C-alpha positions in Angstrom: 16.2 14.3 22.0 18.2 16.2 19.6 17.9 16.0 15.6 21.2 14.1 15.7 19.8 11.2 17.4 16.9 10.7 15.0 19.2 9.5 11.8 19.3 5.7 12.6 15.5 5.2 13.6 14.6 7.5 10.4 16.8 4.4 8.5 15.3 1.4 10.2 11.7 2.9 9.6 12.4 3.3 6.0 14.0 -0.4 5.4 10.8 -1.1 7.1 8.6 1.0 4.4 10.5 -1.1 1.5 9.6 -4.5 2.9 5.8 -3.4 3.3 5.7 -2.4 -0.3 7.5 -5.2 -1.4 5.8 -8.0 0.2 2.3 -6.3 -0.6 3.1 -5.8 -4.4 4.0 -9.4 -4.7 0.8 -10.6 -3.6 -0.9 -8.2 -5.8 1.3 -9.2 -8.8 0.7 -13.0 -8.0 -2.8 -12.7 -9.3 -1.8 -13.4 -12.9 0.0 -16.5 -11.8 -3.0 -17.9 -9.2 -5.2 -17.1 -12.4 -3.4 -19.5 -14.7 -1.8 -21.9 -12.2 -5.4 -22.6 -10.5 -7.8 -21.6 -13.0 -9.7 -19.1 -11.1 -11.9 -16.0 -12.2 -10.6 -12.6 -12.0 -12.4 -12.1 -8.7 -10.8 -15.3 -7.2 -7.5 -14.3 -8.6 -7.4 -11.3 -6.4 -7.9 -13.5 -3.0 -4.3 -13.5 -2.1 -4.5 -9.4 -2.1 -8.0 -9.8 0.0 -6.3 -12.0 2.5 -3.3 -9.6 3.0 -5.4 -6.5 3.4 -8.0 -8.3 5.5 -5.2 -8.7 8.0 -5.4 -5.3 8.5 -9.2 -5.6 9.7 -8.4 -8.1 11.9 -5.0 -7.0 13.6 -5.4 -3.0 13.2 -6.8 -2.0 16.5 -4.9 -5.3 18.1 -1.7 -3.7 16.4 -2.4 -0.2 18.2 -2.3 -2.0 21.4 0.8 -3.6 21.1 2.5 -0.5 19.9 1.0 1.4 22.8 1.9 -1.3 25.5 5.3 -2.6 24.0 6.5 0.2 21.9 8.2 0.7 18.5 10.8 -1.8 18.8 9.0 -4.7 20.1 6.5 -4.4 17.4 8.9 -3.9 14.9 10.5 -7.4 15.9 7.2 -9.0 16.0 6.3 -7.9 12.7 9.4 -8.7 10.7 9.0 -12.4 12.5 5.3 -12.7 11.4 6.5 -11.4 7.8 9.3 -14.2 7.5 6.8 -16.8 8.3 4.0 -15.6 6.1 6.3 -15.3 2.9 7.7 -18.7 3.9 4.0 -20.3 3.7 3.8 -18.7 0.5 7.1 -20.2 -0.7 6.1 -23.7 0.7 2.6 -23.3 -1.3 4.3 -23.3 -4.6 5.7 -26.9 -4.2 2.7 -28.0 -2.5 0.5 -26.6 -5.3 -2.1 -25.7 -3.0 -4.2 -22.6 -3.4 -5.6 -22.5 0.2 -1.8 -22.8 1.6 -0.8 -19.7 -0.7 -3.9 -17.7 0.6 -3.0 -18.5 4.5 0.5 -17.3 3.6 -0.9 -14.2 2.2 -3.1 -13.5 5.4 -0.2 -14.2 7.9 2.1 -11.8 5.6 -0.9 -9.4 5.8 -0.3 -9.5 9.5 3.1 -8.4 9.2 2.2 -5.8 7.1 -0.3 -4.2 9.3 2.1 -4.1 12.3 4.9 -2.5 10.2 2.6 0.0 9.0 1.4 0.9 12.3 5.0 1.5 13.4 6.6 3.5 10.5 3.8 6.2 10.0 3.4 7.4 13.5 7.4 7.0 14.2 8.3 9.2 11.2 5.5 11.7 12.0 6.7 12.0 15.4 10.3 12.3 14.5 9.5 15.1 12.2 7.4 16.9 14.7 3.9 16.6 12.8 3.2 19.6 10.3 4.6 19.7 7.3 8.0 18.4 8.4 6.3 14.9 9.5 4.5 14.8 6.2 7.9 15.4 4.5 9.4 12.5 6.3 6.5 9.9 5.6 6.6 11.3 1.6 10.6 10.4 1.7 9.4 7.1 3.6 7.2 6.8 0.6 9.9 7.0 -1.9 11.8 4.2 -0.3 8.2 2.2 -0.1 7.8 2.8 -3.9 11.2 1.5 -4.6 9.8 -2.1 -3.2 6.6 -1.6 -5.0 8.3 -0.9 -8.4 10.8 -4.2 -8.0 8.1 -6.7 -7.2 6.1 -6.6 -10.4 9.2 -6.6 -12.3 10.7 -9.2 -10.8 7.6 -11.3 -10.7 7.4 -10.5 -14.2 11.0 -11.5 -15.3 10.4 -14.7 -13.3 7.5 -15.7 -15.4 8.4 -14.5 -18.8 6.3 -14.4 -21.7 4.5 -17.7 -21.2 1.6 -16.8 -18.9 -0.3 -20.0 -19.6 2.4 -22.3 -18.0 3.0 -20.0 -14.8 2.9 -21.4 -11.5 3.4 -20.3 -8.0 6.7 -22.1 -7.9 8.2 -19.7 -10.5 8.0 -16.8 -7.8 10.4 -18.9 -5.4 13.2 -16.7 -5.9 11.4 -13.3 -5.1 10.0 -15.2 -2.0 13.5 -15.9 -0.9 14.8 -12.6 -1.4 11.7 -11.5 0.8 12.4 -13.8 3.6 16.3 -12.5 3.5 15.5 -9.0 4.0 13.3 -9.6 6.8 16.1 -11.8 8.7 18.4 -8.8 7.9 15.9 -6.4 9.2 15.2 -8.4 12.6 19.0 -7.9 13.2 19.4 -4.4 12.3 16.3 -3.7 14.5 17.4 -5.6 17.3 20.9 -3.9 17.5 19.1 -0.3 16.8 18.2 1.8 19.6 14.7 3.3 18.9 13.2 6.4 20.7 9.9 5.3 22.4 8.2 8.7 22.8 4.4 7.6 23.3 5.7 5.1 25.9 7.1 7.8 27.9 4.0 9.6 27.3 1.8 7.0 28.5 3.7 6.7 31.6 3.4 10.3 32.2 -0.3 10.0 31.6 -0.8 7.1 34.1 1.0 8.9 36.8 -1.2 12.0 36.5 -4.1 9.8 35.9 -4.9 11.1 32.6 -6.5 9.0 29.8 -6.2 10.1 26.4 -9.3 10.9 24.1 -10.6 8.2 22.0 -9.3 9.1 18.4 -13.2 8.7 17.2 -14.1 11.8 19.0 -11.9 13.8 16.1 -14.3 14.0 13.4 -11.4 15.0 10.7 -9.6 11.6 11.9 -12.7 9.7 11.6 -13.3 11.0 7.8 -9.6 10.4 7.1 -9.8 6.6 8.1 -12.5 6.3 5.7 -10.3 8.3 3.2 -7.5 5.5 3.6 -9.8 2.7 3.1 -10.6 4.4 -0.3 -7.3 5.3 -1.2 -5.4 1.9 -0.5 -8.4 0.3 -2.7 -7.9 2.5 -5.5 -4.3 2.6 -5.3 -4.0 -1.5 -5.5 -7.0 -1.9 -7.9 -5.8 0.4 -10.5 -2.7 -1.6 -11.2 -3.9 -5.4 -10.2 -7.2 -4.9 -12.5 -4.7 -3.7 -15.3 -2.5 -6.5 -14.7 -5.1 -8.7 -15.5 -6.5 -6.7 -18.3 -3.2 -6.8 -20.0 -2.5 -10.7 -19.7 -6.1 -11.8 -20.1 -7.2 -13.2 -23.7 -9.3 -10.9 -25.7 -12.4 -12.6 -25.7 -12.7 -12.0 -21.9 -12.4 -8.1 -22.7 -8.2 -8.2 -22.0 -5.6 -8.0 -24.2 -3.4 -10.7 -23.5 0.2 -8.8 -24.0 2.4 -11.2 -22.0 3.3 -11.1 -18.4 6.8 -9.6 -19.1 5.5 -6.7 -20.7 2.7 -6.2 -18.5 5.0 -6.6 -15.6 7.0 -3.6 -17.0 4.0 -1.5 -17.0 2.9 -2.4 -13.8 6.5 -1.5 -12.4 6.1 1.6 -14.2 3.0 2.8 -11.8 4.9 2.0 -9.1 8.0 3.8 -10.3 6.1 6.8 -11.0 4.7 6.6 -7.3 8.4 6.4 -6.3 9.0 9.7 -8.7 5.8 11.4 -7.3 6.9 10.8 -3.5 10.4 11.8 -4.1 9.0 15.1 -5.5 6.6 15.1 -2.6 9.6 14.7 -0.3 11.3 17.5 -1.8 8.0 19.8 -1.5 6.4 18.3 1.7 8.4 21.1 4.1 6.6 23.9 1.7 3.3 23.0 0.4 0.5 21.9 2.6 -1.0 18.3 2.7 -4.4 19.7 1.9 -3.0 21.3 -1.3 -1.0 18.2 -2.3 -4.2 15.7 -1.8 -6.7 18.2 -3.7 -4.3 18.5 -6.9 -3.6 14.7 -7.0 -7.0 13.2 -6.6 -8.3 15.8 -9.1 -5.8 14.8 -11.6 -6.3 11.2 -11.0 -10.0 11.5 -11.5 -9.2 13.1 -15.1 -6.8 10.4 -15.9 -9.3 7.5 -15.3 -12.2 9.5 -17.3 -9.2 9.4 -20.2 -8.8 5.5 -19.4 -12.6 4.7 -19.5 -13.4 7.1 -22.6 -10.4 6.3 -25.0 -11.1 3.8 -27.4 -8.9 0.5 -27.3 -7.6 1.0 -30.8 -5.9 3.8 -30.0 -2.4 2.6 -29.3 1.4 3.8 -29.1 4.3 1.6 -30.4 6.4 0.3 -27.7 9.1 -2.3 -28.4 7.7 -3.8 -31.4 3.9 -3.9 -29.6 0.9 -1.8 -30.1 0.1 -0.8 -26.5 -3.5 1.0 -26.0 -3.3 4.4 -24.8 -5.9 3.5 -21.9 -2.8 1.6 -20.3 -0.7 4.7 -20.1 -3.4 6.6 -18.5 -3.5 3.7 -15.9 0.1 3.9 -15.6 0.1 7.9 -14.9 -2.2 7.3 -11.9 0.6 6.3 -10.1 2.0 9.7 -10.2 -1.1 11.0 -8.4 -1.5 8.4 -5.9 2.3 8.9 -5.0 1.5 11.5 -2.1 -1.9 10.5 -0.8 -1.1 8.1 1.9 1.3 10.5 3.7 -1.1 13.6 3.1 -4.1 11.7 4.3 -2.2 10.3 7.4 -0.9 13.7 8.4 -4.2 15.2 8.2 -5.8 12.7 10.0 -3.5 12.6 13.1 -3.0 16.3 13.6 -3.7 17.2 16.9 -4.5 13.8 18.4 -1.5 13.9 20.8 -1.5 10.9 23.3 -4.4 9.4 21.0 -1.9 8.9 18.0 -1.2 5.0 18.9 -4.9 4.1 18.8 -5.5 6.1 16.1 -2.6 4.3 14.1 -4.4 1.0 15.1 -8.0 2.3 13.5 -6.1 3.7 10.5 -4.3 0.6 9.8 -7.7 -1.2 10.0 -9.4 0.8 7.1 -6.3 -0.2 5.2 -8.4 -3.4 4.4 -9.7 -1.5 1.7 -6.7 -2.5 -0.4 -8.2 -6.0 -0.5 -12.0 -5.2 -0.7 -12.1 -2.6 -3.1 -10.0 -4.6 -6.0 -12.0 -7.7 -5.1 -15.3 -5.8 -5.8 -13.6 -3.9 -8.9 -12.8 -7.3 -10.3 -16.4 -8.9 -9.7 -17.4 -5.8 -11.5 -14.8 -6.6 -14.3 -16.4 -10.1 -14.6 -19.7 -8.9 -15.3 -18.9 -5.7 -17.4 -15.3 -5.6 -18.5 -12.1 -4.7 -17.0 -12.5 -0.7 -18.4 -16.1 -0.5 -16.9 -14.9 -1.8 -13.8 -12.5 1.7 -13.2 -15.9 3.6 -12.3 -15.4 2.0 -9.0 -12.0 3.9 -8.7 -13.1 7.1 -9.6 -15.7 6.9 -7.0 -12.9 6.4 -4.4 -10.6 9.4 -5.7 -14.3 11.4 -5.5 -14.2 10.7 -1.7 -10.6 11.5 -1.5 -11.5 14.8 -3.1 -14.1 15.4 -0.4 -11.8 14.8 2.4 -9.0 17.0 1.0 -11.4 19.8 0.5 -13.5 19.4 3.5 -13.5 16.7 5.6 -10.0 17.1 6.8 -10.7 20.7 8.5 -10.5 20.3 12.1 -12.9 22.3 14.5 -11.8 25.9 14.4 -10.4 25.7 11.0 -12.1 28.0 8.0 
């Protein structure tokens, strides 16, 4: 196919990228509401996020099978349908005032996010022809992804306002209606769009020639990359989710009690910096290697987190008549570093896999469950030693990502 045929499929993939972040960050930002509405601990407040990401553990490999057998279009339509249902269940939970219904909705929405992720990443990498160009398309998609990520916490903070103690799930109803509307529009757009299915054609040729693709687990750089994505999604989600609780929790619990509105703007700034970083990554993706991007970003992220942990809470900056701890600024700056990691890790992990890419993508998405598991562990730690100390969990995660960039991503034969 010629390049001119790729424009519409790329736009559709970018639309799906937006929804992945909007719905996922919506679940993460709901932790503040859940904690106050249902009187939970910091760890239990993350159950919505945990459910959202545990869905990846359940659906990662099945999603890869669906993609391999049914193709991009069918998988995309299934994903937006499931997403509509999942957000709908969360919408109902606000009126039912049921924590169990809310978690159930987050789990169903997570199934949708897994299906969407398994479509957009290999599709964009394929349309870009792999290599730096494939990484560049994923970085541009990440920019759109970060737009949805930025809007979700800001919108939720606006809906809650400053009265965190009176917040309930029903306050988020307008955001849920917006999400369901976008899912409905996406379904129509995808249904009317002709999407290339290169892996279906390759599979048919493989069956005709009696060839079987190798297991992606036979590739060392892929296995280590899948582990890297477990840590990456965990730290990407854990940094803002824990910071949100830190900023809105009463000081007696080791928090700051800044108010949901101001906290929402800082969390939104974190995702906005991810947007900026991915925009720059999109510009540089065709010139700078994924390995160099990943190594630089993970090193700086570790330095920022050490500053977050070491700087006393009394060191503040004045912002809109509020004294904001410098720690929060460094937490926000981490968004710039996490921005390019997803695309770089996916690109490095799937290089050279060929027909094994769809199943590799399924395994890859299974390990995205780290986005629920690591924040849950981090907040268990926060319940015992405080929010700031819990960020050592994040430092360890970035340490592994740095190892993958420098050593683990190298394929056989590379120096």
